[in-house]
C-alpha positions in Angstrom: -16.7 7.1 -10.1 -19.4 5.9 -7.7 -19.8 2.3 -7.4 -22.9 0.7 -6.0 -23.4 -2.8 -4.4 -25.3 -4.3 -7.2 -22.7 -3.3 -10.2 -20.0 -4.8 -7.7 -22.0 -7.7 -7.2 -22.6 -8.5 -11.2 -19.1 -7.8 -12.1 -17.6 -10.0 -9.0 -20.1 -13.0 -10.4 -18.6 -12.4 -13.8 -15.0 -12.0 -12.9 -14.9 -14.8 -10.8 -16.2 -17.4 -13.8 -13.5 -15.9 -15.9 -10.5 -15.6 -13.7 -8.6 -19.0 -13.0 -5.2 -20.3 -11.4 -4.9 -23.0 -13.2 -1.4 -21.7 -14.6 0.1 -23.0 -11.6 -1.5 -26.1 -11.4 1.4 -28.2 -13.0 4.0 -30.6 -11.4 3.4 -34.2 -9.6 4.7 -33.5 -6.0 2.3 -32.7 -3.1 4.7 -31.4 -0.6 3.3 -27.9 0.5 5.4 -24.6 -0.3 5.9 -22.7 3.3 5.5 -18.8 2.8 6.5 -16.6 5.9 4.3 -13.5 6.2 5.7 -11.3 8.7 3.2 -8.2 9.1 2.2 -6.2 12.0 -1.5 -7.7 13.1 -1.2 -5.7 16.6 0.1 -2.0 17.1 -0.5 1.2 15.2 -0.3 -0.7 11.6 -2.7 -3.6 12.4 -5.8 -2.2 10.6 -3.5 -2.4 7.2 -1.3 -5.4 8.0 -4.7 -7.2 8.7 -6.1 -6.7 5.2 -2.9 -7.2 3.5 -3.2 -10.7 5.5 -6.7 -11.3 4.0 -5.8 -10.5 0.6 -2.6 -13.0 1.2 -5.3 -15.7 2.8 -7.6 -15.2 -0.6 -5.0 -15.7 -3.3 -3.8 -18.6 -1.1 -6.9 -20.1 -1.2 -7.6 -19.5 -4.6 -4.2 -20.8 -5.9 -4.8 -24.2 -3.7 -8.2 -24.7 -5.2 -7.0 -24.2 -8.2 -4.3 -27.3 -7.8 -1.7 -25.6 -6.2 1.6 -23.7 -7.7 3.5 -26.8 -9.5 1.0 -28.8 -7.9 2.3 -28.2 -4.7 -0.1 -26.2 -2.0 0.9 -23.0 -0.2 1.3 -23.1 3.6 1.6 -19.9 5.4 3.9 -19.7 8.3 2.4 -15.9 9.8 4.4 -13.9 12.3 3.1 -10.5 14.0 6.0 -8.1 14.0 3.9 -5.5 16.0 5.8 -2.8 13.8 8.6 -3.4 15.4 12.4 -3.9 13.6 14.0 -6.0 16.0 10.6 -8.3 16.7 10.5 -8.8 12.9 14.1 -9.7 12.6 13.7 -12.2 15.0 10.9 -14.1 13.5 12.4 -13.8 10.0 15.7 -15.6 11.4 12.9 -18.5 13.2 11.6 -19.1 10.0 14.8 -19.0 7.9 16.3 -21.3 10.3 13.1 -23.7 10.1 13.9 -23.9 6.2 11.5 -21.4 5.1 13.0 -19.0 2.6 10.0 -17.6 0.7 8.4 -14.5 2.6 5.5 -11.5 2.2 3.6 -9.0 4.1 6.1 -6.7 5.3 4.2 -3.5 5.8 6.6 -1.0 7.9 9.1 1.0 6.2 11.7 0.5 8.8 11.0 -3.0 9.1 11.4 -3.3 5.2 14.6 -1.5 5.2 16.2 -4.0 8.2 14.8 -7.3 7.0 16.5 -7.2 3.2 19.7 -7.7 4.5 18.8 -10.5 6.6 17.4 -12.4 3.6 20.5 -11.9 1.8 22.5 -13.3 4.8 20.5 -16.1 5.3 19.5 -16.8 1.8 15.9 -15.9 1.4 13.7 -13.4 -0.6 11.0 -11.1 0.4 8.4 -9.6 -1.6 7.5 -6.7 0.4 3.3 -5.2 0.3 3.5 -1.6 1.3 6.1 -0.2 2.9 6.5 3.1 1.2 10.5 4.6 1.9 11.8 5.5 -1.5 15.2 4.2 0.0 14.1 0.2 -0.9 14.8 0.7 -4.3 17.1 3.7 -4.2 20.3 4.0 -1.9 19.1 1.1 0.5 18.5 -1.2 -2.6 18.9 -4.9 -1.5 18.2 -8.1 -4.6 16.5 -9.7 -1.9 13.8 -7.7 -1.7 11.1 -7.3 -4.1 8.2 -4.4 -4.2 4.8 -5.4 -6.0 3.2 -2.1 -5.5 4.0 1.2 -7.0 7.1 3.1 -6.8 6.2 5.3 -3.7 7.5 8.8 -5.8 4.5 7.7 -8.3 1.9 7.5 -5.4 3.0 10.9 -3.6 3.8 12.6 -6.9 0.0 11.4 -8.2 -1.3 12.5 -4.8 0.1 16.1 -5.1 -1.0 16.1 -9.0 -4.7 15.7 -7.8 -3.9 18.4 -5.2 -2.8 21.0 -7.9 -5.8 19.7 -10.3 -8.6 19.7 -7.7 -7.4 22.8 -5.4 -5.2 25.3 -7.2 -6.1 27.7 -4.8 -4.7 25.7 -1.6 -1.1 26.7 -1.8 0.2 26.5 1.9 0.9 23.2 2.8 1.1 21.4 6.3 1.0 18.1 7.5 1.4 15.6 10.2 3.7 12.3 10.1 5.2 9.7 12.6 8.5 10.2 13.3 9.1 6.9 11.4 10.7 6.2 8.0 7.6 6.2 6.0 6.5 9.3 7.7 9.8 11.2 6.6 9.5 9.9 3.0 6.0 10.5 2.4 6.3 13.7 3.1 9.3 14.5 1.2 7.7 12.6 -1.8 4.6 14.8 -1.5 6.7 18.1 -1.3 8.4 17.0 -4.0 5.1 16.6 -6.1 4.0 19.9 -4.6 6.7 21.8 -6.0 6.8 20.1 -9.3 2.6 20.3 -10.0 1.2 23.7 -8.5 3.6 25.5 -10.7 2.8 23.8 -14.0 -0.9 23.1 -13.2 -1.9 25.6 -10.8 0.2 28.6 -12.0 1.2 29.2 -8.4 4.2 28.7 -6.0 3.2 26.1 -2.9 4.4 27.4 0.4 5.2 24.6 2.6 5.2 24.6 6.1 7.0 22.5 8.6 5.0 19.5 9.7 4.0 18.1 13.1 6.3 14.9 14.0 4.9 12.7 16.4 6.2 9.6 17.8 4.8 6.5 16.4 1.9 5.2 18.2 0.9 8.3 19.9 -2.3 8.1 22.0 -2.5 12.1 23.2 -2.5 14.7 19.9 -3.8 17.6 21.9 -0.7 19.8 22.5 0.3 19.0 18.8 -3.2 20.0 17.7 -3.1 23.4 19.8 0.1 24.5 18.3 -1.2 23.5 14.7 -3.9 25.4 15.1 -1.4 28.5 15.3 -0.5 27.8 11.6 -1.8 29.6 8.3 -2.5 26.7 6.3 -5.2 25.7 3.8 -3.8 22.3 2.7 -3.4 19.4 5.0 -1.6 16.3 4.5 -2.2 13.0 6.8 1.0 11.4 6.7 0.2 9.5 10.1 -1.7 6.1 9.6 -3.9 3.2 11.0 -4.9 4.0 14.7 -2.4 7.1 14.8 -4.6 9.1 12.1 -7.9 8.1 13.7 -6.8 9.4 17.2 -5.7 12.6 15.4 -8.9 13.6 13.7 -10.8 12.3 17.1 -9.1 14.7 19.1 -8.9 17.4 16.6 -12.6 17.5 16.2 -13.2 19.8 19.0 -10.7 22.5 17.5 -12.5 22.3 14.3 -9.1 21.5 12.8 -10.1 19.9 9.4 -12.7 23.3 8.8 -9.4 25.2 8.4 -8.3 23.1 5.4 -9.5 23.6 1.7 -8.0 20.5 0.7 -7.0 17.3 2.8 -4.8 14.5 1.3 -4.1 11.3 3.1 -1.1 9.2 2.0 -2.7 5.5 2.5 -5.4 5.4 4.7 -7.6 4.6 2.4 -11.2 3.8 4.2 -9.6 3.4 8.0 -10.6 6.9 9.1 -13.8 7.1 7.1 -15.0 3.5 8.4 -14.1 4.7 12.2 -15.2 8.0 12.3 -18.6 8.1 9.6 -20.1 11.1 9.4 -17.3 12.6 11.5 -14.8 12.1 8.8 -13.5 15.3 6.7 -13.6 15.0 3.1 -10.5 13.7 1.7 -8.3 12.4 -1.0 -6.5 9.4 -0.3 -4.5 7.1 -2.2 -5.5 3.7 -2.3 -4.0 0.2 -3.8 -7.1 -1.0 -5.0 -10.6 0.3 -5.6 -12.8 -2.1 -7.6 -14.5 1.0 -9.0 -11.4 1.5 -11.1 -10.4 -1.7 -12.2 -14.1 -3.3 -13.4 -13.9 -6.1 -16.0 -10.2 -7.2 -14.7 -10.7 -10.7 -13.9 -8.5 -11.2 -11.2 -10.2 -7.9 -9.7 -13.8 -9.3 -10.0 -12.5 -13.0 -8.5 -10.9 -10.9 -5.5 -14.0 -9.0 -5.0 -16.1 -11.8 -4.9 -14.0 -14.0 -2.6 -14.1 -11.1 -0.3 -17.7 -10.7 -0.4 -18.1 -14.5 0.3 -16.1 -13.8 3.6 -18.5 -10.8 4.2 -16.1 -8.0 3.9 -17.1 -4.4 4.2 -17.7 -2.2 1.4 -15.6 -0.8 -0.2 -12.7 -2.9 0.5 -9.5 -1.4 1.9 -7.5 -1.4 -1.2 -4.3 -3.0 0.8 -6.4 -6.4 0.2 -5.1 -6.4 -3.1 -1.5 -5.9 -2.4 -1.6 -8.9 -0.1 -3.1 -10.9 -3.1 -0.8 -9.6 -5.7 2.1 -10.4 -3.5 1.2 -13.8 -2.8 0.3 -14.1 -7.1 3.9 -12.9 -8.0 5.7 -15.3 -5.8 3.3 -17.8 -7.2 4.1 -17.3 -11.0 7.9 -16.8 -10.3 8.0 -20.4 -8.7 6.0 -21.6 -11.7 8.5 -19.8 -14.1 11.4 -21.1 -12.2 9.9 -24.5 -11.8 11.8 -24.3 -8.2 11.4 -22.9 -4.9 14.8 -22.2 -4.5 15.8 -18.5 -3.8 18.2 -17.8 -6.7 15.7 -19.4 -9.1 12.7 -17.4 -7.9 14.7 -14.4 -7.5 15.8 -14.6 -11.3 12.3 -15.2 -12.6 10.9 -12.4 -10.8 13.6 -10.1 -12.8 11.4 -8.6 -15.5 8.4 -11.0 -14.6 4.7 -9.8 -15.6 1.9 -11.0 -13.8 -1.9 -10.5 -13.7 -3.5 -8.3 -10.4 -6.5 -6.9 -9.4 -5.6 -3.7 -10.7 -4.3 -5.2 -14.0 -1.1 -6.1 -15.2 2.2 -5.4 -13.2 6.0 -6.0 -14.1 8.7 -6.1 -11.9 11.6 -3.9 -13.1 14.6 -5.9 -13.4 17.3 -3.1 -12.4 15.8 -2.4 -9.2 13.1 -4.9 -8.5 10.6 -2.6 -8.6 6.8 -2.9 -9.8 5.7 -0.5 -12.4 1.7 -0.1 -11.9 -0.7 2.7 -12.0 -1.3 4.6 -8.4 -5.3 4.9 -7.5 -7.0 7.7 -5.7 -10.5 7.7 -3.7 -12.3 10.8 -2.9 -14.6 9.8 0.2 -16.9 12.4 1.9 -19.3 12.0 4.8 -22.4 10.5 4.3 -25.8 9.8 6.4 -26.1 6.1 5.1 -25.1 3.4 7.1 -21.2 3.5 6.5 -21.5 7.4 7.4 -19.4 8.3 4.2 -19.2 7.2 0.5 -16.6 7.8 -2.4 -17.8 10.6 -4.5 -14.7 9.7 -7.1 -12.2 7.8 -8.0 -9.2 7.9 -10.4 -6.0 6.2 -11.5 -2.8 7.7 -13.0 -0.4 6.6 -15.4 2.4 4.5 -13.6 4.8 4.7 -16.0 4.6 8.7 -16.1 4.9 9.1 -12.3 7.5 6.6 -11.7 11.2 7.8 -11.8 13.9 5.8 -13.4 15.5 3.1 -11.8 18.8 4.1 -9.8 19.6 1.3 -7.1 22.3 2.4 -4.8 21.3 6.0 -5.6 19.6 8.2 -3.2 16.5 9.6 -5.0 16.5 13.3 -5.9 13.7 15.1 -4.8 12.5 19.1 -4.8 12.9 20.4 -1.6 11.7 24.1 -0.5 13.5 27.2 -1.3 
């Protein structure tokens, strides 16, 4: 659906008035609750992580304004992991050593997989933001890591379902991904969805072409693009993210690369590419974590949008803002329910917990610490207006139907090309 600024402003004002954080405002002590935020504020993952941090900041301000958690304000301890596993682990240990036991902000899959064991060793707990490896709640399951966003299979299978519905004639699929845990995982789950939905929806068997695999933080894609132009594809999956994806599209434009594709599907750049390239950006369906047009009338969405606009945030917001926001709300609800900041008590409270977010009510599965929520998608097209792009369509798909059953400790079983 299309959403104009007047509609957003009206909805935001109504939501801000109705959504309150008073449910956290009980207790007596004023000592701050320290929450560690470890995320990529520089490097290729910076665009997404900056917006996660913005959502964390907004939720923190909202809760503190309403009286805090159990009467105590939140104090954030922010560290830049630069998308580097060793850096993230060192910062986690530093904060754990200083007495911080509650964490959030993790956006990179490799970091998330490495940081869970550190939390377990040092008696901390982390609510991850958007790390999309399926291993997190499967073979690498760690009881000290909670994922507040949707199961990655629901996200990437949902994207493949949209491809089959909207582009039934695009059957030769190719992609690009970083040689990084997120890249390989996202491609595998997207391919699983293509093999599942094309036969049942389009009545066709898709052909899967080996993707481009590039180092994380690549500056020159021209050799990759030249080789890719020899490939006969009609569907293209963008598995790279942030600055890498922007650089790829910029360098691919003289080759008329995107004109070769009947369909372009993006694993999660949201509006990052469209904002950077404007009218030169491709028409693309992208997974998003929150689009206000899908969530009008949800009090937490209206309040988040109002505060985001108060900060002069660019419209439409990057959906990852809502994930940072949801992470803090989950920790706040769990602390309030447990009436404690002790790791074991907070972890026990999060098991099976339901909480309100900008995308509606979510719940954490007790079996694998995984949130169940409805994945969202937006279709952006180039435009002649000031931003250079517009949202032509947006949808939500049912998360319960797309999410796999819990199987902590066991690898996710995926369809693979014959």
